[in-house]
N, C-alpha and C positions, 0 to 999 in steps of 0.2 A: 837187556834181556829180552827176548822176543815174548810178546804176550801169548798167553795160553790160547790155543785154538780150539774153537767148539767143535766136538766131534759130532759131524752131520748125521752120524749113523747111531747116535746115542739117545737115550730116552730124554735127556734134557732138552735137546735140540728139538725132538718131535713134540715135546709138552710145549715149549715156548711158540713154535710154529702154528700148532694147532690152536693155542690160546689167541694169538694174534689174529688168525684167520676167522675164528668165531667172533672175536670182539668186531672185527672189520665188517663181516658179513651181518652181524646183528645190527650194527650202526647204519649200513646201507638200507636194511629192511626197515629200520625205524624212521629213517628219512623219507623213504618211499611211501610208508604208511600215513606219515604226517602230511606229506605233500598231496596223496590222494584223498584224504579223509574229506575235504570240501566237496570233491565230486562224488564220492561215495555217498555223502549225506544228500545231496542234490537227486541222485539216482533214487534213493530210498523215499524221499519226499514226492518225487515224481510217480513212483509206483503207488503210493499210497492215494495220491489225488487220482490216478486214473482207476483205482479200485472203487473209489467214492463215486466218481462220474459214471462208472459201469453200472452201478445200482440203479441209475436213472437212465439207462440206455444211451449214455453219451461215449462213444468210442474215440480215443485219442492216442497219439503217440507220446512218448515221454518229453519230446520237445513242445508239443502243443498242449500238454497237462496243466501248465500254470495258467495259460490265458483262458482256457476252457473252464478251469476251476474257478477262476475270478469272475467269469461271465455268469455261471449258473449258481455257484455256491455262495449266495451273498451273506448270508448270516452263519456266525460260528461263535457258540458260546458254551457254557457249562451249566449243568444243574446238580443239585445235591440229591442225595437219597429221598430226602424230603419233599423234593420237587421245586425247591427255591432255585431261581434263575441267576446266574452270574454272567452278565453281559460284557464284563470287562476281559474275561478269559477268552482266548483264541482256541477253539476247540482242537484245532489242526495241531498245535504245539504241546497238547496234553498227551502225556503218555499214559495209556490205560492201564498198562501192566503195573506201573508205578502207583497210579492212583489206587487201584484195587489192593495194593499192599498196605495202604493207609488204613485207620479205623474208618468205620461206616460214616460217621458224622463229618470226617474230613475229606472224604472223596469228592472230586469234582469230575463229573461225567461229561464227556463231550457230546455235543449235539450240532449237526449241520443242518440248515436250512436250504433247499435249493428250489429256485423258480424255473420251471419248465417253459419253453418257448411259447405255449398256449396260455401261460399265466398261472398254471396250476402249482401249488406248492407240496414239497415232498420234504419229510423230515428223515435224517439219515443217522444212525447210530452205530458204533463199533461194537463187536461182539468178541470176546476171548474165552478160550478154553482149552482143553486137553483131548488130543486124539489117542491114538494106540501107541505111538512112539515119540511123541512130543507135542509141543503146542499147536493149536489151530486158533484161527481167527478170521475175521470178516467184517462185513458192513452190511445193514439191513436198511433199506429205503421204505418208509411208510407212507402211504396216501395222507392227505390232509385230515382223515378221520382219525389218524393214529390209530388204526385197528388193522387195516388192509395192508399186506406187504405188496409194494409196487415192484420191488427188485431187491436181489441178494447176491452178493459174492463171498466166497471162502477161500482161504489160504492156509498152508500148512508148513510145518517145519521138517517133518521127515516121515511122512506116512507112506505106505507101500505102493509104490506105482502100479496102476491096474487095479488096485483095490481101493484102500482108504484115501489114496490121493485123487480118486475121482471125485471128491467133494468140490473140487475146482472146474469140473466139466460143466459147459454150460446147461447140459440136459439135466443134470442134478440140480443146479441152481434154479433153473426155470420152473420146476415144480412148485416153488414157493410162492410164485406170482399170483396174487389174488386170494392166497390164504390168509385167514384172519387170526389175529392174536388175543382178541377179546371175545368172550362169550357174555353178552350184556355188559356188567362192570366188571366181571371176573376176568383177570389176564389167564389165558390158556396157553399161550405160546404156540409152537407147531411141534407135534410129534413126529418123529422118523420112524416109520413102521417097518420092521422086518417081515417080509413075505408079502408087502404091498399094502398101501392104505386105500381104504374104501373110496372110490371116485368121488362120492358125494360128500365126503368128510371136509369140512373147511379149515380143520385145524391138523391135518396130517398130510405126509408126504411118503412116497417109497423109499426105503433104505438102500443103500449100496450093496449090490450082490457081492458077497465075500468080505464086505468090510463092515461087520456088525459092530466092532468096537468103536471105529471112527464114527460111525453112524450115531452111536448112542452118544458119542462125545459132542457131536453137532447138536443132538436134541437138548442135552444137558447145557451145553453153552448157550443156546438160545434162551432156554428157560431162566437160568440164571441171569444172564446178561439183560434180558427184558425186564425182569422183576425189579432191577436195580433203577430202571426208568419208570416203573408203574405209577409212582406218585406223580411224577411230572405229566405222564401220559393221561392219567386220569384227570389232572386239574384242567388240561387243555380241552379233554373231551367234555367235561362239565361246563367250562366256558362256552364251547360252542353250542351245547344243548340249551344253555340259558339264552344265548344270542338267538337261536333258531325259534325258541318259545316267544321271545319278546317280538321277533319279527312277525310271527304268526299272530299274536294278539294285537299288534299295531295293524296289520292287514285287515283283521276281522273288525277293529274299531273303525277304521277307515271306510269300509265297506258299509257300516251302519250308519255312518255320517252322510253317505252320498244321498241326496235327494231322490226320492222316487218319482219317476216322469209317469203320469198317468197317461193311459190310452187316450190319443186324440188331444193331448195337451199342446203338442206342438202346432196342430192345426188351428187350435183356438187362439194362438198368438199373432195369427195373420187376419 
């Protein structure tokens, strides 16, 4: 007896065909995703390194990012909310989003130290917050005084092109250069002012025209993110102040110990 033939026009055939096709396509996509994952991760890491380098004015291609990052960013570690330093942690492989999901006493906050060609040191920290439509993030480079901004970059997930997305524009980011995040011992961060900041205000920049909510998001992101590092920044600033005071005291003592040379003393020696 001949086997029963499947009706190619029937529902059963259509269902089996569609199921096999879906399974085949899903398998191929999974294999492609698995095969491309290492390359995707490399691209993500290269972009992050480029952004970190951009805060200190180093422009590189994705292919050059690794070598430049190793050349300039020599120290990478983590700090706690209390300011304690963990030198064993590599800041680059700490996921800030994951760290912020932990309790405050468990958080490990990334810090990058860069050395410029002229020997000056810069401290770079990541920032993360929310814009109008999604997450925004970036990196802030501070001068050795841990108060003055040297450079800054921002990025976003889904802000509106021409409006909130302008946080990535060099013109917006450049406003932050030279702004200070401390007023004496008090952390002030930087305000993003709708309608324009006063040109003499060291703690404020102009908001994005038409991007008020994203601008507010940037301001809130900077305030919250920098506050997490406040204890660490303050401890380094205090160490620097003590070192400067000790140097001044030593210089003053040295000047007092120098023998005074009376007028004509040199001629009397001959």
